[in-house]
C-alpha positions as CSV (number, residue, x, y, z in Angstrom):
1,M,26.9,-18.3,-0.2
2,K,25.9,-14.8,-2.3
3,G,24.5,-12.1,-0.4
4,K,23.9,-9.4,1.8
5,T,25.2,-9.7,5.6
6,F,23.3,-7.4,8.3
7,G,25.2,-8.7,11.5
8,K,24.0,-12.3,12.0
9,I,21.1,-11.9,9.2
10,L,22.0,-13.2,5.8
11,I,20.4,-12.2,2.4
12,Q,20.2,-15.2,0.2
13,D,20.4,-14.8,-3.6
14,S,17.4,-15.7,-5.9
15,K,18.0,-19.4,-6.3
16,Q,18.1,-19.2,-2.4
17,E,15.7,-17.2,-1.5
18,E,13.2,-19.1,-3.8
19,A,13.8,-22.4,-1.9
20,G,13.8,-20.4,1.7
21,S,10.4,-19.5,0.6
22,I,9.3,-23.2,-0.2
23,L,10.2,-24.2,3.1
24,F,9.0,-20.7,4.8
25,S,6.0,-21.4,3.8
26,K,5.4,-25.2,5.0
27,E,7.1,-24.4,8.3
28,L,5.4,-21.1,8.9
29,R,1.8,-21.0,7.3
30,T,-0.4,-21.4,10.1
31,G,-3.6,-21.3,7.8
32,S,-4.4,-21.4,3.9
33,F,-3.5,-18.0,2.4
34,E,-5.7,-17.0,-0.8
35,M,-3.8,-15.7,-3.4
36,D,-6.3,-12.8,-3.9
37,R,-5.9,-11.8,-0.4
38,K,-3.1,-9.4,0.9
39,S,-0.4,-10.0,3.6
40,L,0.8,-8.4,6.8
41,L,3.9,-8.9,8.8
42,V,3.1,-8.0,12.6
43,V,6.2,-6.9,14.3
44,D,5.9,-6.2,17.9
45,D,7.9,-8.0,21.1
46,E,4.6,-8.2,22.8
47,A,2.8,-11.0,22.0
48,Q,-0.4,-9.4,23.6
49,I,-0.2,-7.1,20.8
50,C,0.6,-9.3,17.8
51,Q,-2.5,-11.6,18.5
52,L,-4.7,-8.5,19.0
53,L,-3.5,-7.4,15.8
54,S,-4.1,-10.9,14.5
55,E,-7.4,-11.3,15.3
56,A,-8.9,-8.0,14.3
57,L,-6.9,-8.3,11.0
58,A,-7.2,-11.7,9.9
59,P,-10.8,-11.2,8.6
60,K,-9.7,-9.3,5.4
61,Y,-5.7,-10.0,5.4
62,D,-3.1,-12.8,6.0
63,V,-0.9,-12.2,8.7
64,L,2.3,-13.3,10.3
65,T,3.8,-12.0,13.3
66,A,7.4,-11.7,14.2
67,Q,9.0,-10.4,17.6
68,S,12.0,-9.2,17.1
69,G,14.6,-7.5,14.1
70,E,16.4,-10.2,13.2
71,E,12.6,-12.1,12.3
72,A,11.4,-9.8,10.8
73,I,13.9,-8.9,8.4
74,K,14.2,-12.6,7.9
75,K,9.7,-13.1,7.6
76,A,9.8,-10.1,5.2
77,V,12.3,-10.8,2.7
78,L,11.0,-14.8,2.4
79,S,6.8,-14.1,2.6
80,R,7.0,-10.7,0.6
81,P,3.9,-9.0,2.5
82,S,1.5,-6.6,1.6
83,C,2.6,-4.0,4.2
84,I,4.8,-4.4,7.3
85,L,2.8,-3.2,10.7
86,L,6.6,-1.9,12.6
87,D,7.1,-1.4,16.2
88,V,9.8,1.1,16.6
89,M,10.9,-1.0,20.2
90,I,12.2,-4.4,19.3
91,P,14.8,-6.1,20.8
92,Q,18.3,-6.9,18.5
93,M,18.0,-4.0,16.5
94,D,15.2,-0.8,16.8
95,G,12.5,-0.6,14.2
96,F,14.5,2.6,12.8
97,M,17.7,0.2,11.8
98,V,14.7,-2.7,10.4
99,C,13.4,-0.2,8.4
100,E,16.8,1.1,6.3
101,I,17.7,-2.7,6.2
102,L,14.4,-3.8,4.3
103,K,14.6,0.0,2.3
104,S,17.8,-1.3,1.4
105,L,17.0,-5.0,0.1
106,R,15.9,-5.6,-3.3
107,Q,13.3,-7.6,-2.1
108,T,11.6,-5.3,0.2
109,K,12.2,-2.0,-0.4
110,L,8.7,-1.3,-2.4
111,I,6.9,-2.9,0.6
112,P,4.6,-0.3,2.6
113,I,5.8,0.1,5.9
114,I,3.7,1.5,8.9
115,L,5.4,2.8,11.6
116,I,4.1,1.6,15.4
117,S,5.1,3.8,18.5
118,A,4.7,5.3,22.1
119,K,6.6,8.0,21.4
120,P,5.1,11.5,20.0
121,R,4.6,11.9,16.5
122,Q,6.7,14.8,16.6
123,A,9.5,12.9,17.7
124,V,9.6,9.9,15.4
125,W,7.8,11.0,11.9
126,P,10.7,13.4,10.4
127,T,12.7,10.1,11.0
128,A,10.5,7.8,9.8
129,Q,9.0,10.1,6.4
130,R,13.0,10.5,5.5
131,M,12.9,6.5,5.5
132,G,10.6,5.8,3.1
133,V,7.9,4.9,6.3
134,S,4.5,4.7,4.7
135,D,2.5,5.7,7.8
136,Y,2.8,5.9,11.4
137,V,0.6,4.9,14.0
138,E,1.1,6.1,18.4
139,K,0.6,4.1,21.0
140,P,-2.3,3.5,22.1
141,F,-4.0,3.0,19.1
142,K,-7.4,2.0,18.2
143,I,-7.8,-0.8,15.4
144,D,-9.7,1.7,13.4
145,Q,-6.9,3.6,12.9
146,I,-4.7,0.4,11.9
147,Q,-7.2,-0.7,9.3
148,D,-7.6,3.0,7.8
149,S,-4.3,3.3,7.6
150,L,-3.8,0.1,5.9
151,T,-6.8,0.8,4.0
152,S,-5.5,4.0,2.8
153,I,-2.2,2.3,1.6
154,L,-3.1,-1.1,0.2
155,E,-6.8,-0.5,-1.1
156,T,-6.4,2.3,-3.3
157,S,-4.5,1.1,-6.2
158,P,-1.5,2.6,-8.4
159,L,-4.2,3.0,-11.8
160,E,-6.5,5.0,-9.6
161,R,-3.8,7.2,-8.4
162,R,-2.9,8.2,-11.3
163,R,-6.8,8.7,-12.3
164,A,-6.9,11.7,-9.9
165,P,-7.5,14.9,-11.2
166,R,-4.1,15.9,-12.4
167,I,-3.1,20.0,-12.5
168,P,-0.7,21.8,-14.5
169,M,1.6,23.9,-11.8
170,K,4.9,24.7,-12.0
171,I,6.3,24.2,-8.4
172,P,10.3,24.1,-7.6
173,V,11.3,21.2,-5.7
174,L,14.8,19.4,-4.9
175,V,14.8,15.8,-5.9
176,R,17.6,13.6,-4.2
177,G,18.2,9.8,-4.9
178,K,20.1,7.6,-7.0
179,D,20.2,7.2,-11.0
180,A,20.2,4.5,-13.4
181,L,24.0,3.8,-13.0
182,G,23.9,3.8,-9.0
183,Y,25.3,7.3,-8.5
184,P,23.5,9.4,-5.8
185,F,22.2,12.7,-7.2
186,E,20.5,15.9,-6.1
187,V,19.1,18.2,-8.7
188,H,16.6,21.2,-8.9
189,S,13.6,21.1,-11.0
190,E,10.1,22.0,-11.5
191,T,6.7,19.8,-11.8
192,E,4.8,19.6,-14.8
193,D,1.9,18.7,-13.0
194,V,0.7,17.5,-9.6
195,S,-2.3,15.6,-8.4
196,R,-3.6,14.1,-4.7
197,G,-1.1,11.4,-5.0
198,G,1.7,12.5,-7.3
199,A,3.7,14.7,-9.8
200,L,5.0,15.0,-13.4
201,V,8.7,15.8,-13.0
202,Q,11.6,16.0,-15.4
203,L,14.5,15.4,-14.8
204,P,18.3,15.7,-16.2
205,V,19.4,11.8,-15.0
206,R,17.1,8.6,-15.1
207,V,15.9,7.1,-12.3
208,P,14.7,3.5,-12.7
209,V,10.8,2.5,-12.1
210,G,9.8,1.7,-8.7
211,D,13.7,3.6,-7.3
212,Q,12.5,5.8,-4.6
213,V,13.3,9.5,-4.2
214,E,12.8,12.3,-2.1
215,I,10.9,15.6,-3.1
216,H,12.1,18.9,-1.7
217,R,10.6,22.6,-2.0
218,S,13.4,24.0,-3.0
219,S,12.5,27.3,-2.8
220,S,10.0,30.4,-0.8
221,P,7.5,29.1,1.2
222,A,5.3,26.2,0.0
223,P,1.9,27.0,-1.6
224,K,-1.2,26.5,0.7
225,G,-2.0,22.9,0.9
226,F,1.2,21.5,0.1
227,A,3.8,19.2,1.9
228,I,7.4,20.2,2.4
229,L,8.9,17.2,2.2
230,T,7.7,13.7,0.7
231,Q,9.0,10.3,-0.5
232,A,7.8,9.2,-3.8
233,R,8.5,6.0,-5.7
234,V,9.1,6.0,-10.1
235,A,5.6,4.8,-11.1
236,W,7.2,5.3,-15.1
237,N,10.0,7.4,-17.2
238,D,10.4,8.6,-20.7
239,E,12.4,5.3,-21.9
240,A,13.4,6.8,-24.9
241,D,16.9,6.0,-25.3
242,R,18.3,9.6,-26.0
243,E,20.5,11.8,-24.5
244,G,18.9,15.1,-22.3
245,P,16.6,15.5,-19.7
246,C,13.8,12.5,-18.9
247,L,10.2,13.0,-17.6
248,H,9.0,10.9,-14.4
249,G,6.0,10.0,-13.4
250,L,6.2,10.4,-9.0
251,E,3.9,8.5,-7.2
252,F,3.9,9.6,-3.3
253,L,4.3,7.2,-1.0
254,N,3.5,8.9,2.5
255,T,-0.2,9.0,2.9
256,S,-0.2,11.8,5.6
257,S,2.8,13.6,3.1
258,E,0.2,13.9,-0.6
259,W,0.6,17.6,-1.9
260,V,-3.5,17.5,-1.3
261,I,-4.3,21.2,-2.9
262,V,-6.9,22.9,-0.5
263,Q,-10.0,24.3,-1.8
C-alpha cells in the first residue's frame, strides 16, 4: 500500500483514494450534495459547536464535521472541501499539527483553512500565517464573522482578483519556497507590479503553478499600507522553456495580509 503515513494515518495513493471517496460519500453523506455548492469541513471537539456551525452554514454550503485531528485529515483527503474551519484545541493532535499535515499533502495543500481558537489573535496568527492559514477567528465568535470570512475567501474568484487594479511598483522582497525540482530556495527580488490580491515577481527559479511561497519585505520599512509577510500561491508562471529568470503571478492567500494600498 503506497502513501504517506502520519502516526496511524495513512494517506492513500490515487486509486485507493478514488475507491475511498466512493465509500466515504455513501457512508458519511447526510443529504444530497449539489455540484454547484461549495463544501465545508468543520473541525471541533465540541459537538455543540459543530452543530451550531452546521445549522448556520447549511443554507449556503454543504457541511461535514469532524471532532478529532485524525478524523479531520481523513475527511479532508477524501471529500476535498472548499474550505476547512479548524479549531486549535482538538484531541489526538492540535490544529497546528493538522494544518501542517494538510498543507504537506497533494490532495489538500491548496484548501483554504480558517483557524478558530479562544487564544488571542496575536498569540496565534504569526504561526498560523507562516503555515499558510487563510484567516483566523477568535472564540467566542459571531456567525457573521465566520460567514464574512468564508465570503472573502470563497466568493471572490481568482479571475476577479486578477482584474483588480494593478500598479507598477518596484518593492524589494524576499521569497522563500521550493522550486520545480523540490529544492528549497530563498531569493531576493522585487515586484514588477502589485494589486490588492497579488503581485508579479521575477524569480531566478521556476516554481510550479499551485505551489505556495512566502513573501517577506527584504529591506527598509514597508511602505504605508503594505503587509510585512504573506503566503502566496503561484497562479501562473512564464512557461517558456528557456534558462534565466522566470516571471511568476502570485496570488495572496491570507485575507488579512493583502497588500492593500492606503489612499
